[in-house]
KOLTI-788308 format. One line per 5 residues: number of its first residue (from 1); for each residue x, y, z of N, C-alpha, C. Coordinates in Angstrom, 3 decimals. Layout:
NUM	X/Y/Z/X/Y/Z/X/Y/Z ~ ...
# end
This chain:
1	-2.076/36.485/-29.229/-1.967/36.743/-27.366/-2.085/35.866/-26.531 ~ -1.692/35.759/-25.645/-1.854/34.621/-24.948/-2.243/35.456/-23.619 ~ -3.442/34.557/-22.928/-3.979/34.633/-22.299/-3.940/34.246/-20.865 ~ -3.596/35.233/-19.936/-3.334/34.663/-18.061/-4.038/33.552/-18.329 ~ -5.440/33.384/-18.286/-5.866/31.987/-17.819/-4.716/30.625/-18.099
6	-4.400/30.640/-20.174/-3.535/29.451/-20.448/-2.885/29.219/-20.309 ~ -1.858/31.011/-19.797/-0.982/30.418/-19.037/-1.078/29.825/-17.253 ~ -1.427/29.984/-17.395/-1.613/29.653/-15.419/-2.207/28.236/-15.770 ~ -3.020/27.250/-16.802/-3.401/26.088/-16.834/-1.971/25.324/-17.687 ~ -1.498/26.615/-18.450/0.245/25.630/-19.015/1.147/25.491/-17.512
11	1.628/26.487/-16.394/2.050/26.704/-15.614/1.537/25.365/-14.894 ~ 0.385/24.439/-14.280/-0.444/23.765/-13.432/-0.220/22.123/-14.214 ~ -0.182/22.842/-15.457/0.003/21.040/-15.844/1.434/20.536/-15.953 ~ 2.544/21.274/-16.206/3.854/21.647/-15.769/3.921/21.311/-14.383 ~ 3.411/22.222/-13.635/3.989/21.826/-12.150/2.937/20.202/-11.858
16	1.457/19.785/-13.353/1.400/18.437/-12.417/2.414/17.439/-12.538 ~ 2.489/17.774/-14.331/3.761/16.350/-14.362/5.596/16.614/-13.347 ~ 5.480/17.825/-12.917/6.251/17.157/-11.782/6.363/15.937/-10.780 ~ 4.967/16.854/-10.112/4.188/16.275/-9.096/4.572/14.735/-9.618 ~ 3.252/14.379/-10.851/3.273/12.712/-10.734/4.267/12.521/-10.925
21	5.444/12.907/-12.012/6.859/11.739/-12.105/7.542/11.644/-10.368 ~ 7.836/12.582/-9.752/7.968/12.537/-8.370/7.521/11.631/-7.356 ~ 6.255/11.488/-8.014/5.408/10.406/-7.052/5.675/8.907/-8.096 ~ 6.311/8.819/-8.782/6.417/7.807/-9.185/8.054/7.673/-9.208 ~ 8.554/8.169/-9.049/9.704/8.541/-8.403/9.930/7.572/-6.819
26	9.439/8.466/-6.432/9.117/7.896/-4.945/8.844/5.928/-4.787 ~ 7.796/6.332/-5.673/7.163/4.329/-5.190/7.726/3.843/-5.569 ~ 8.797/4.047/-6.543/10.192/3.020/-7.903/10.640/2.683/-6.181 ~ 11.249/3.772/-6.131/12.207/4.567/-3.826/12.064/3.477/-2.934 ~ 10.960/3.479/-2.947/9.901/3.105/-1.907/10.253/1.425/-2.112
31	9.783/0.810/-2.826/9.964/-0.642/-3.680/11.459/-0.779/-3.188 ~ 12.325/-0.234/-3.710/13.837/-0.397/-3.945/13.926/-0.608/-2.475 ~ 13.817/0.727/-1.997/15.025/0.505/-0.812/14.235/0.116/0.458 ~ 12.764/0.135/0.581/12.041/-0.507/1.338/12.280/-1.946/1.729 ~ 12.212/-3.117/0.451/12.697/-3.991/0.624/14.298/-4.289/0.472
36	15.034/-3.140/0.689/16.001/-3.746/1.325/16.049/-3.975/2.409 ~ 15.257/-2.581/3.551/15.552/-2.540/4.734/14.251/-3.714/5.490 ~ 13.570/-4.639/4.599/13.273/-5.786/5.243/13.734/-6.973/4.688 ~ 14.507/-6.992/3.888/15.105/-8.634/2.864/15.345/-9.430/3.826 ~ 15.986/-9.163/4.997/16.520/-10.041/5.904/15.881/-10.833/6.490
41	14.682/-10.044/6.170/13.023/-10.810/7.543/12.739/-11.764/6.528 ~ 13.112/-11.965/4.971/12.596/-12.464/3.479/11.174/-12.023/2.985 ~ 11.442/-10.836/3.467/10.393/-10.225/3.144/10.538/-9.143/2.028 ~ 9.411/-8.493/1.164/9.052/-7.162/-0.034/8.428/-6.006/0.470 ~ 8.435/-5.307/-0.093/7.544/-4.644/0.114/5.710/-4.646/0.274
46	5.691/-5.597/-0.800/4.554/-5.770/-0.860/4.514/-6.647/0.048 ~ 4.539/-7.897/0.376/4.552/-8.947/1.896/4.312/-7.627/3.099 ~ 6.008/-6.484/3.144/5.055/-5.734/4.474/3.962/-5.067/4.221 ~ 3.787/-4.756/3.118/2.324/-4.037/3.140/0.931/-5.059/3.856 ~ 0.771/-6.320/3.097/0.170/-7.283/3.627/0.226/-7.712/4.849
51	0.993/-7.618/5.867/1.715/-8.105/6.937/0.881/-6.597/8.064 ~ 1.298/-5.374/7.228/1.017/-4.245/7.761/-0.769/-4.363/7.963 ~ -1.224/-4.897/6.353/-2.876/-4.504/6.870/-3.133/-5.436/7.927 ~ -2.554/-6.367/7.636/-3.277/-7.777/8.507/-3.089/-7.226/10.626 ~ -2.170/-6.622/10.485/-1.342/-6.398/11.690/-2.168/-5.673/12.766
56	-3.328/-4.844/11.770/-4.114/-3.909/12.300/-5.459/-4.410/13.493 ~ -5.783/-4.025/14.467/-6.538/-4.502/15.050/-7.979/-4.907/13.883 ~ -8.497/-4.386/13.857/-9.496/-4.216/12.760/-9.488/-5.378/11.733 ~ -8.371/-6.117/12.065/-7.864/-7.145/10.454/-7.716/-8.674/11.465 ~ -7.875/-8.586/13.493/-7.321/-9.289/14.289/-8.145/-10.716/13.280
61	-9.692/-10.941/12.584/-9.807/-12.053/12.244/-10.053/-12.491/11.390 ~ -8.507/-11.778/10.046/-8.340/-12.249/8.740/-9.097/-11.199/7.937 ~ -9.520/-11.029/6.945/-9.623/-10.161/5.688/-10.045/-11.122/4.651 ~ -11.273/-11.237/4.075/-11.017/-11.744/3.014/-10.074/-11.243/1.920 ~ -10.091/-12.075/0.303/-9.206/-11.911/-0.352/-9.345/-10.736/-0.647
66	-10.578/-10.254/-0.761/-11.177/-9.311/-1.916/-11.105/-7.849/-1.045 ~ -11.211/-8.295/0.442/-11.310/-7.130/1.122/-10.457/-7.010/1.215 ~ -8.858/-7.173/1.411/-7.514/-7.057/1.278/-7.261/-6.131/-0.603 ~ -7.716/-7.039/-1.164/-7.073/-6.163/-2.424/-7.405/-4.908/-2.687 ~ -8.837/-4.306/-2.137/-9.130/-3.259/-1.749/-8.759/-2.485/-1.071
71	-8.034/-3.143/0.449/-7.753/-1.927/1.299/-5.954/-1.734/0.595 ~ -4.949/-3.051/0.041/-4.236/-2.146/-0.702/-4.084/-1.951/-2.124 ~ -5.203/-1.658/-2.730/-5.584/-0.723/-4.085/-4.477/-1.894/-4.830 ~ -5.029/-2.772/-4.862/-4.206/-3.972/-6.208/-5.280/-5.165/-7.097 ~ -4.614/-5.367/-7.615/-5.908/-6.730/-8.386/-5.965/-7.951/-7.405
76	-6.939/-8.723/-7.614/-7.313/-9.884/-6.781/-6.043/-10.746/-6.899 ~ -5.763/-10.560/-8.488/-4.949/-12.083/-9.586/-3.825/-11.848/-8.745 ~ -2.857/-9.902/-8.457/-2.072/-10.113/-8.088/-1.697/-10.459/-6.900 ~ -2.877/-10.512/-6.015/-2.429/-10.506/-4.054/-2.825/-11.957/-4.127 ~ -3.672/-12.765/-5.282/-3.679/-13.864/-4.923/-2.158/-14.652/-4.524
81	-1.483/-14.501/-5.835/0.349/-15.296/-6.191/1.151/-14.442/-4.937 ~ 0.725/-13.300/-4.241/1.325/-12.646/-3.292/0.516/-13.613/-2.043 ~ -0.215/-13.761/-1.705/-0.496/-14.636/-0.585/-0.336/-15.966/-0.386 ~ -0.280/-16.681/-1.944/-0.170/-17.946/-1.712/1.389/-17.981/-1.729 ~ 2.391/-17.164/-2.121/3.806/-17.099/-2.129/3.575/-17.021/-0.444
86	3.310/-16.633/-0.008/3.712/-15.899/2.071/2.750/-16.830/2.390 ~ 1.893/-17.550/2.010/1.577/-19.002/2.605/3.004/-20.049/2.725 ~ 3.167/-20.072/1.815/4.135/-20.844/1.240/5.248/-21.044/2.010 ~ 5.517/-18.874/2.910/6.778/-19.365/3.493/6.099/-19.360/4.489 ~ 5.261/-19.651/5.347/4.546/-19.722/6.677/4.642/-18.158/6.781
91	4.169/-17.515/6.477/3.354/-15.902/7.226/2.734/-15.226/7.148 ~ 1.542/-16.136/5.861/0.442/-16.323/6.425/-0.848/-17.157/5.937 ~ -1.855/-17.557/6.343/-2.898/-18.759/5.997/-3.788/-18.096/5.801 ~ -4.661/-18.700/4.983/-6.093/-19.444/4.393/-6.955/-19.847/5.335 ~ -7.854/-19.558/5.018/-9.061/-21.070/4.754/-10.538/-20.318/4.858
96	-11.446/-21.165/4.652/-12.403/-20.673/3.645/-13.843/-19.885/5.120 ~ -13.465/-18.825/3.731/-14.496/-17.703/5.034/-16.049/-18.493/5.709 ~ -16.069/-18.157/6.755/-17.288/-19.633/7.361/-18.625/-18.407/6.779 ~ -18.887/-17.082/6.355/-20.175/-16.725/6.052/-20.080/-16.887/4.018 ~ -18.621/-17.592/3.724/-18.950/-17.310/2.245/-18.658/-18.835/1.509
101	-18.104/-19.529/1.590/-17.558/-21.165/1.869/-16.761/-20.718/0.295 ~ -17.303/-20.111/-0.613/-16.688/-19.521/-1.875/-14.996/-18.120/-1.450 ~ -15.450/-17.752/-0.513/-14.557/-17.202/-0.374/-12.957/-17.424/0.490 ~ -11.749/-16.683/0.285/-10.490/-17.241/1.500/-10.720/-16.205/2.284 ~ -10.340/-16.852/3.466/-9.639/-15.455/4.273/-8.341/-15.981/4.630
106	-7.718/-14.629/4.285/-6.346/-14.324/4.817/-6.105/-13.707/6.070 ~ -4.815/-14.777/7.106/-4.776/-13.739/8.576/-3.550/-13.984/8.452 ~ -2.799/-13.346/9.702/-1.644/-13.675/9.401/-0.967/-14.741/10.629 ~ -0.042/-15.573/10.092/0.463/-16.427/10.990/1.071/-16.784/12.201 ~ 1.335/-17.348/12.915/2.420/-17.095/13.855/3.487/-16.745/13.458
111	4.493/-17.284/12.747/5.664/-16.890/12.207/5.762/-15.418/11.400 ~ 4.592/-15.631/10.913/4.535/-13.980/10.475/3.804/-12.572/11.462 ~ 3.725/-13.363/12.695/3.400/-12.025/13.905/4.536/-12.034/14.175 ~ 5.464/-13.800/14.835/6.544/-13.225/15.512/7.127/-12.244/14.089 ~ 7.395/-12.456/12.873/8.278/-11.767/12.354/8.023/-10.343/11.878
116	6.885/-10.297/12.027/6.471/-8.779/11.754/6.824/-8.103/13.140 ~ 6.155/-8.572/13.988/6.450/-7.636/16.002/8.124/-7.867/15.677 ~ 8.986/-9.009/15.726/9.703/-8.564/15.531/11.282/-8.572/15.060 ~ 11.159/-8.635/13.994/12.047/-8.706/13.041/11.688/-7.252/12.319 ~ 10.929/-7.403/11.435/10.435/-6.332/10.331/10.137/-4.905/10.927
121	9.636/-4.948/12.430/8.388/-3.773/12.671/9.699/-2.764/12.817 ~ 10.971/-2.838/13.592/12.290/-2.145/13.909/12.770/-1.476/13.207 ~ 12.567/-2.348/11.950/13.506/-1.889/10.745/12.611/-1.012/9.748 ~ 11.298/-1.266/9.872/10.495/-0.417/9.823/10.248/0.572/9.926 ~ 10.258/0.964/11.532/10.453/2.074/11.577/11.977/3.076/11.472
126	12.910/2.253/11.796/14.331/2.643/11.837/14.425/3.629/9.839 ~ 13.518/2.565/8.844/13.680/3.167/7.183/12.660/4.182/7.148 ~ 11.861/4.699/8.094/11.106/5.581/8.331/11.656/6.886/8.624 ~ 12.967/6.301/9.720/13.637/7.248/10.520/14.299/8.248/9.247 ~ 14.785/7.442/8.541/15.651/7.253/7.660/15.106/8.778/6.751
131	14.025/7.703/6.339/13.741/8.811/5.095/12.757/10.154/5.379 ~ 12.214/9.947/6.830/11.311/11.186/6.713/12.660/11.922/7.606 ~ 13.719/12.167/7.501/15.130/12.958/8.468/14.318/14.320/7.716 ~ 14.406/15.408/8.612/13.939/16.578/7.855/12.612/17.314/8.098 ~ 12.176/15.854/8.243/10.002/16.527/8.060/9.888/16.768/9.800
136	9.142/17.268/10.322/8.662/17.718/11.515/7.405/17.341/11.398 ~ 6.310/16.883/12.366/5.321/16.519/12.536/4.588/16.894/11.701 ~ 4.206/18.046/11.454/3.834/19.458/10.686/3.696/18.572/9.658 ~ 5.089/18.721/8.827/5.524/18.257/7.601/4.353/16.521/7.227 ~ 5.123/15.955/8.070/4.172/15.001/7.625/3.054/14.304/7.741
141	2.192/15.640/8.771/0.325/15.549/8.871/0.413/16.289/7.348 ~ 0.670/17.303/6.997/0.496/17.737/6.241/0.827/17.263/4.285 ~ 1.828/16.095/4.781/2.054/15.757/3.347/0.751/14.315/3.228 ~ 0.601/13.508/4.402/-0.355/12.985/4.680/-1.465/12.837/4.021 ~ -1.687/14.530/4.511/-3.297/15.677/4.396/-3.293/15.307/2.594
146	-2.353/15.755/2.026/-2.782/16.134/0.015/-2.785/14.355/-0.453 ~ -2.025/13.558/-0.152/-1.414/12.313/-0.468/-3.123/11.703/-0.235 ~ -3.990/11.749/1.035/-4.954/10.825/1.150/-5.917/11.992/0.217 ~ -5.898/13.666/-0.128/-6.975/13.431/-1.335/-6.634/13.396/-2.500 ~ -5.220/13.620/-3.135/-5.081/12.989/-3.582/-5.545/11.429/-3.750
151	-5.599/10.200/-3.216/-5.345/8.837/-3.696/-7.129/9.296/-3.885 ~ -8.057/10.081/-2.418/-9.809/10.235/-2.815/-9.963/10.244/-4.826 ~ -9.365/11.144/-4.843/-9.396/11.465/-6.476/-9.230/10.532/-7.527 ~ -8.203/10.176/-6.927/-7.808/8.797/-8.099/-8.986/8.214/-8.462 ~ -9.443/7.606/-6.595/-10.329/6.570/-6.160/-11.525/7.133/-7.177
156	-11.718/8.349/-7.303/-13.026/9.090/-8.542/-12.907/8.903/-9.501 ~ -11.951/9.366/-9.900/-11.270/8.789/-11.344/-11.796/7.401/-11.689 ~ -11.703/6.852/-10.919/-11.583/4.841/-11.446/-12.263/4.410/-11.175 ~ -13.462/5.017/-10.543/-15.237/4.839/-10.318/-15.632/5.200/-12.077 ~ -15.008/6.743/-12.320/-15.826/7.058/-13.335/-15.268/6.191/-14.623
161	-14.310/5.873/-14.728/-13.569/4.752/-15.595/-14.382/3.718/-15.339 ~ -15.208/3.481/-14.892/-15.786/1.803/-15.066/-14.515/0.730/-14.089 ~ -13.959/1.821/-12.768/-13.133/1.248/-12.485/-13.952/-0.051/-11.004 ~ -13.319/1.206/-9.744/-14.257/1.143/-8.448/-13.741/-0.825/-7.232 ~ -14.653/-0.407/-6.656/-14.663/-2.002/-5.757/-13.903/-3.869/-6.783
166	-14.926/-3.089/-7.710/-14.968/-4.063/-9.037/-14.190/-5.147/-9.785 ~ -13.009/-3.703/-9.693/-11.985/-3.961/-10.261/-10.432/-4.609/-9.495 ~ -11.121/-4.544/-8.743/-10.003/-4.948/-6.976/-10.580/-6.694/-7.029 ~ -11.391/-6.567/-7.742/-11.737/-8.715/-6.852/-11.886/-9.027/-8.213
# end
């Protein structure tokens, strides 16, 4: 005999599987098509994310590598290589943190700011328009709400698994 709560749980897990598979596909397509949108500027989606994080008003003085890694939800090791390449290409600059000489501050260079503002952002906005075609403002708002809810739950799971902020450092 099948109990209704078992059927409900099985249906929930089948939907969860489809949801997370679609998230995986979306992440892969974002990387592929997003990079194509900004490749003429010499950027990838990872570099786009770094410049976007550094372009925020609250990051005007730059961010430590650890802060930036936590904000982007990436490992410090992965971010260090990315920042090194971006510094070599003149998109960002690094320097010692005045508050902690062991820490490095990453900030957008003048060339990085020019590329971001004048070249990348118009293409990124065009990309958003294409990808969100058929979405109402309400659709986008609801999507953002649910993605934030998923992210909060994933962060809770990460902390319970022993990850958390220390994992990004």
